[in-house]
C-alpha positions as CSV (number, residue, x, y, z in Angstrom):
1,X,0.1,0.2,0.3
2,X,1.5,3.6,-1.4
3,X,2.0,6.2,1.3
4,X,-0.9,8.4,-0.9
5,X,-3.6,5.6,0.4
6,X,-2.8,6.7,4.6
7,X,-4.6,9.6,4.7
8,X,-7.8,8.2,2.7
9,X,-7.7,5.1,5.2
10,X,-7.1,7.5,8.2
11,X,-10.1,9.5,6.5
12,X,-12.6,6.8,6.1
13,X,-11.6,5.6,9.5
14,X,-13.0,8.8,11.0
15,X,-16.0,9.1,9.0
16,X,-16.9,5.4,10.7
17,X,-15.7,6.6,14.3
18,X,-18.2,9.5,13.5
19,X,-20.9,7.9,12.8
20,X,-20.9,5.3,15.2
21,X,-20.7,8.2,17.2
22,X,-23.3,10.4,15.9
23,X,-26.0,8.4,14.5
24,X,-28.7,9.7,12.8
25,X,-31.7,11.3,14.6
26,X,-34.5,8.5,15.7
27,X,-37.8,9.5,13.9
28,X,-39.7,11.9,16.0
29,X,-42.1,10.7,19.1
30,X,-45.9,10.2,17.6
31,X,-48.7,8.9,20.0
32,X,-50.5,6.7,18.2
33,X,-53.4,7.7,21.1
34,X,-56.1,10.2,20.7
35,X,-58.6,12.1,23.0
36,X,-61.9,11.4,22.2
37,X,-63.5,13.4,25.2
38,X,-61.8,16.4,27.4
39,X,-63.3,18.8,29.7
40,X,-61.5,21.1,32.7
41,X,-65.6,22.4,33.4
42,X,-64.7,25.7,32.4
43,X,-68.3,24.9,30.7
44,X,-71.2,22.0,31.2
45,X,-71.7,22.4,27.9
46,X,-73.2,18.6,26.3
47,X,-73.9,17.5,30.0
48,X,-77.3,16.5,31.3
49,X,-79.3,15.4,34.4
50,X,-82.6,14.8,35.6
51,X,-81.7,16.9,39.4
52,X,-80.1,20.1,39.3
53,X,-79.9,20.9,42.5
54,X,-77.9,18.1,43.3
55,X,-75.8,17.8,39.8
56,X,-74.3,21.5,38.1
57,X,-71.3,23.6,37.5
58,X,-69.6,25.5,39.9
59,X,-68.4,28.8,37.7
60,X,-66.6,30.0,41.0
61,X,-64.1,26.9,41.4
62,X,-64.5,25.4,37.6
63,X,-65.8,21.7,39.2
64,X,-69.0,19.6,38.7
65,X,-70.9,19.4,41.8
66,X,-72.7,16.0,42.6
67,X,-74.7,14.7,45.5
68,X,-75.2,11.1,44.8
69,X,-78.2,9.0,46.6
70,X,-79.5,5.7,46.3
71,X,-83.0,5.3,45.3
72,X,-83.6,8.9,43.8
73,X,-82.6,7.6,40.8
74,X,-80.6,11.0,39.9
75,X,-77.7,11.3,37.2
76,X,-75.8,13.6,35.2
77,X,-74.5,11.9,31.9
78,X,-72.5,13.3,28.7
79,X,-72.8,11.4,25.4
80,X,-69.4,10.8,23.7
81,X,-68.6,12.2,20.2
82,X,-68.6,8.2,19.0
83,X,-69.3,4.5,20.9
84,X,-66.5,3.2,22.0
85,X,-65.2,-1.0,21.4
86,X,-61.7,-1.3,22.3
87,X,-59.1,-0.2,24.8
88,X,-59.7,3.5,26.7
89,X,-58.0,5.5,29.2
90,X,-60.2,7.0,31.2
91,X,-59.1,10.1,34.1
92,X,-60.4,12.1,35.9
93,X,-60.4,14.2,39.5
94,X,-62.7,14.0,42.1
95,X,-63.0,15.7,45.8
96,X,-65.3,14.2,48.0
97,X,-66.6,16.5,50.1
98,X,-69.1,14.1,52.6
99,X,-69.7,10.6,52.7
100,X,-72.1,9.1,54.6
101,X,-72.5,6.0,56.5
102,X,-72.8,3.7,52.9
103,X,-72.7,6.3,50.9
104,X,-71.5,5.9,47.2
105,X,-69.8,8.3,44.8
106,X,-69.9,6.4,41.3
107,X,-68.1,7.7,37.8
108,X,-68.0,5.5,34.7
109,X,-68.2,4.8,30.6
110,X,-71.5,2.8,30.0
111,X,-74.7,2.9,27.9
112,X,-77.3,5.3,27.7
113,X,-79.0,4.0,30.7
114,X,-77.3,5.2,33.5
115,X,-77.7,2.0,35.7
116,X,-75.0,0.8,38.0
117,X,-75.5,-2.7,37.8
118,X,-76.3,-3.1,34.3
119,X,-73.1,-4.0,32.1
120,X,-71.5,-2.9,29.7
121,X,-69.7,-0.7,32.2
122,X,-66.7,0.5,33.7
123,X,-66.4,2.5,36.7
124,X,-64.7,3.6,40.2
125,X,-66.6,3.8,43.3
126,X,-65.4,5.8,46.5
127,X,-67.5,4.6,48.7
128,X,-68.1,3.8,52.6
129,X,-69.3,0.6,53.2
130,X,-68.8,-2.6,55.9
131,X,-65.2,-2.5,55.4
132,X,-64.7,1.2,55.2
133,X,-64.3,4.3,52.9
134,X,-62.2,2.5,49.9
135,X,-61.4,2.7,46.3
136,X,-63.7,0.4,43.9
137,X,-63.1,-0.4,40.8
138,X,-66.2,-2.1,39.1
139,X,-66.1,-3.6,35.6
140,X,-69.6,-5.1,34.2
141,X,-69.9,-6.5,30.9
142,X,-72.4,-7.1,28.4
143,X,-73.1,-10.5,29.4
144,X,-74.2,-8.5,32.9
145,X,-71.0,-10.3,34.7
146,X,-70.4,-8.3,37.9
147,X,-66.5,-8.0,38.7
148,X,-66.1,-6.3,41.9
149,X,-62.5,-5.4,43.5
150,X,-61.3,-2.2,46.4
151,X,-58.2,-1.2,47.9
152,X,-58.5,-3.2,50.7
153,X,-57.1,-7.4,51.2
154,X,-60.8,-7.7,52.0
155,X,-62.2,-6.7,48.9
156,X,-60.0,-8.3,46.4
157,X,-56.5,-6.6,46.8
158,X,-53.0,-6.7,47.7
159,X,-50.9,-5.3,50.2
160,X,-52.3,-2.3,52.9
161,X,-55.8,-1.4,53.5
162,X,-56.0,2.5,51.7
163,X,-58.7,4.5,52.7
164,X,-60.0,8.1,51.2
165,X,-60.4,11.1,53.1
166,X,-63.1,13.7,52.6
167,X,-62.1,17.2,51.1
168,X,-59.0,15.8,49.4
169,X,-58.6,15.7,45.6
170,X,-57.6,12.2,44.2
171,X,-57.0,11.5,40.2
172,X,-58.2,8.4,39.2
173,X,-57.0,6.3,35.6
174,X,-59.4,3.8,34.8
175,X,-57.6,1.3,31.7
176,X,-59.0,-1.2,30.2
177,X,-57.4,-3.8,28.0
178,X,-59.1,-5.0,25.5
179,X,-56.7,-7.7,24.1
180,X,-56.4,-9.1,27.8
181,X,-60.2,-8.7,29.3
182,X,-59.3,-6.6,32.3
183,X,-59.1,-3.6,33.5
184,X,-57.3,-1.1,36.0
185,X,-57.9,1.4,38.3
186,X,-54.6,3.3,39.7
187,X,-55.5,7.0,42.6
188,X,-53.0,9.2,43.5
189,X,-53.3,12.0,45.7
190,X,-53.4,15.2,43.4
191,X,-50.0,17.0,44.4
192,X,-48.1,14.4,46.3
193,X,-46.1,11.7,44.7
194,X,-46.5,7.7,44.4
195,X,-49.4,5.8,44.1
196,X,-51.8,5.4,46.4
197,X,-53.9,2.0,45.2
198,X,-53.4,0.1,41.9
199,X,-55.0,-3.2,41.4
200,X,-56.8,-5.0,38.0
201,X,-60.4,-6.0,37.7
202,X,-61.4,-9.2,35.3
203,X,-63.8,-8.4,32.2
204,X,-65.9,-11.4,31.6
205,X,-67.5,-10.9,28.5
206,X,-67.7,-8.1,25.8
207,X,-67.1,-4.5,26.3
208,X,-68.5,-2.6,23.1
209,X,-70.6,0.4,21.8
210,X,-69.5,2.1,25.4
211,X,-71.6,5.4,24.7
212,X,-71.5,7.7,27.4
213,X,-69.7,8.7,30.3
214,X,-72.2,9.3,33.6
215,X,-71.9,10.4,37.3
216,X,-75.1,8.1,38.9
217,X,-77.4,6.8,41.6
218,X,-79.7,4.7,39.3
219,X,-78.9,0.8,40.3
220,X,-78.6,1.8,44.0
221,X,-82.1,1.1,45.4
222,X,-80.9,2.0,49.6
223,X,-82.1,5.3,50.1
224,X,-81.0,8.2,52.8
225,X,-77.5,8.2,52.6
226,X,-74.9,10.6,50.5
227,X,-72.2,11.3,48.4
228,X,-71.3,14.8,47.7
229,X,-67.8,16.3,45.9
230,X,-66.4,17.6,42.9
231,X,-65.3,15.9,39.9
232,X,-63.1,18.0,37.5
233,X,-60.2,17.7,34.7
234,X,-61.8,14.3,32.6
235,X,-60.0,13.0,29.9
236,X,-60.8,9.7,27.4
237,X,-58.1,8.6,25.7
238,X,-58.7,5.3,23.1
239,X,-55.3,4.2,21.9
240,X,-54.7,2.6,19.0
241,X,-52.3,0.0,20.4
242,X,-51.6,-1.7,23.8
243,X,-49.3,-3.6,25.4
244,X,-50.5,-6.2,27.1
245,X,-50.6,-6.6,31.1
246,X,-47.7,-7.3,32.9
247,X,-48.1,-9.9,35.6
248,X,-44.9,-10.1,36.8
249,X,-44.0,-6.6,37.4
250,X,-45.0,-3.4,39.0
251,X,-43.0,0.0,38.4
252,X,-45.5,2.2,40.7
253,X,-44.5,2.6,43.8
254,X,-47.3,2.7,46.8
255,X,-47.4,5.6,49.1
256,X,-50.6,5.4,51.4
257,X,-52.5,7.6,52.4
258,X,-54.4,5.8,55.4
259,X,-53.2,3.0,56.2
260,X,-55.8,0.5,57.8
261,X,-55.3,-3.1,59.7
262,X,-57.2,-5.8,57.7
263,X,-60.6,-5.9,59.5
264,X,-61.4,-8.1,61.9
265,X,-63.3,-11.4,61.2
266,X,-66.4,-9.9,63.4
267,X,-66.1,-6.7,60.9
268,X,-65.7,-9.0,58.1
269,X,-69.5,-11.2,58.8
270,X,-71.2,-7.4,59.4
271,X,-74.5,-6.9,56.4
272,X,-74.0,-4.6,53.7
273,X,-77.3,-2.0,53.8
274,X,-77.6,-2.8,50.4
275,X,-76.9,-5.9,48.8
276,X,-76.7,-5.2,45.1
277,X,-79.0,-7.5,42.6
278,X,-76.0,-9.0,40.4
279,X,-73.4,-11.4,42.4
280,X,-70.0,-11.2,41.9
281,X,-68.5,-14.2,38.8
282,X,-66.2,-16.2,40.2
283,X,-62.8,-14.0,40.6
284,X,-60.2,-14.2,38.6
285,X,-56.3,-13.7,39.1
286,X,-56.1,-10.0,40.6
287,X,-52.7,-8.4,40.5
288,X,-51.4,-4.8,41.0
289,X,-50.7,-3.1,37.6
290,X,-48.5,-1.2,36.2
291,X,-48.9,1.9,34.4
292,X,-50.6,1.5,31.3
293,X,-48.2,1.2,28.1
294,X,-46.4,4.8,26.8
295,X,-46.4,4.1,23.1
296,X,-42.6,4.8,21.9
297,X,-41.0,5.4,18.1
298,X,-39.6,3.1,15.9
299,X,-36.5,4.9,15.6
300,X,-34.9,4.7,12.5
301,X,-31.8,2.8,11.8
302,X,-28.8,4.4,12.8
303,X,-25.0,6.3,10.7
304,X,-23.4,3.6,11.1
305,X,-24.8,1.1,8.7
306,X,-24.9,4.3,6.4
307,X,-21.5,4.8,6.5
308,X,-20.1,1.6,6.5
309,X,-21.5,0.5,2.6
310,X,-18.8,3.0,0.8
311,X,-16.5,3.0,3.5
312,X,-15.8,-0.8,2.7
313,X,-16.2,-0.1,-0.8
314,X,-13.5,2.5,-1.0
315,X,-11.3,0.0,1.0
316,X,-11.9,-3.1,-1.6
317,X,-10.9,-0.5,-4.8
318,X,-8.0,0.3,-3.1
319,X,-6.8,-3.4,-2.2
320,X,-7.3,-4.0,-5.8
321,X,-5.4,-0.8,-7.3
322,X,-2.2,-2.5,-5.0
């Protein structure tokens, strides 16, 4: 090899090293999700109710007031721009102000019937029942198979008991994993780090043609106990694709708000004030859920393969000329 070839080879090596250290930038992040519905209650356009004294927009705070009492048939609801069949993420903030014993806050996605005991629906509840003030995830399939899990070992979850507190704002995320026939709930206290409660519930049947978001007392036949507070910052997101639920890992850190020991046997056998008309289907394996996966872009090929071919071709040409 002549001395003239040495600078050329050095240049080729420099190009290869530069390509390896500075690859071509990956494609920009493109989310495959779209927001079907979102409101911060700057207004309440589209919301309907049969109890205007109990469900209304509070202009002073920019929140939607609710007062839910069983036996009244009261509700507040909004029709979605299109029906939902497939995976979704429903997020909202809720601030319970007053929860009577046996009172229940209910908000979720379902059909126009707005009945908390008729599927298909996926719903979050803040209820004061025999096990205390717990967060609940409820799923009812189109075939009316009920699954319910609460934030206590006595109600199907793992870990310590976590209870909600009045006059505290919580951010709740409900995720439906259509390919796994399961839903999840994740609860965080607004302004505080960590996760208070997260769990899974199976969906025992079809979950399709969901058309409304609603707060409701329909399905609760016990009159008297009330749940009052505010709901805000509702977002319904439809991911185009979604990873399966991972049973093995939990990436969230639990930071319990109010942790209480599991109830004694005497407490556990106390009767509910009102037994729901639906009986839960046989419980499937329930575990805590990692956060819904964030779509990531597929990166373009880096600079090294792009520069390697012409570099090798140059080396081969020089060797051939020797």
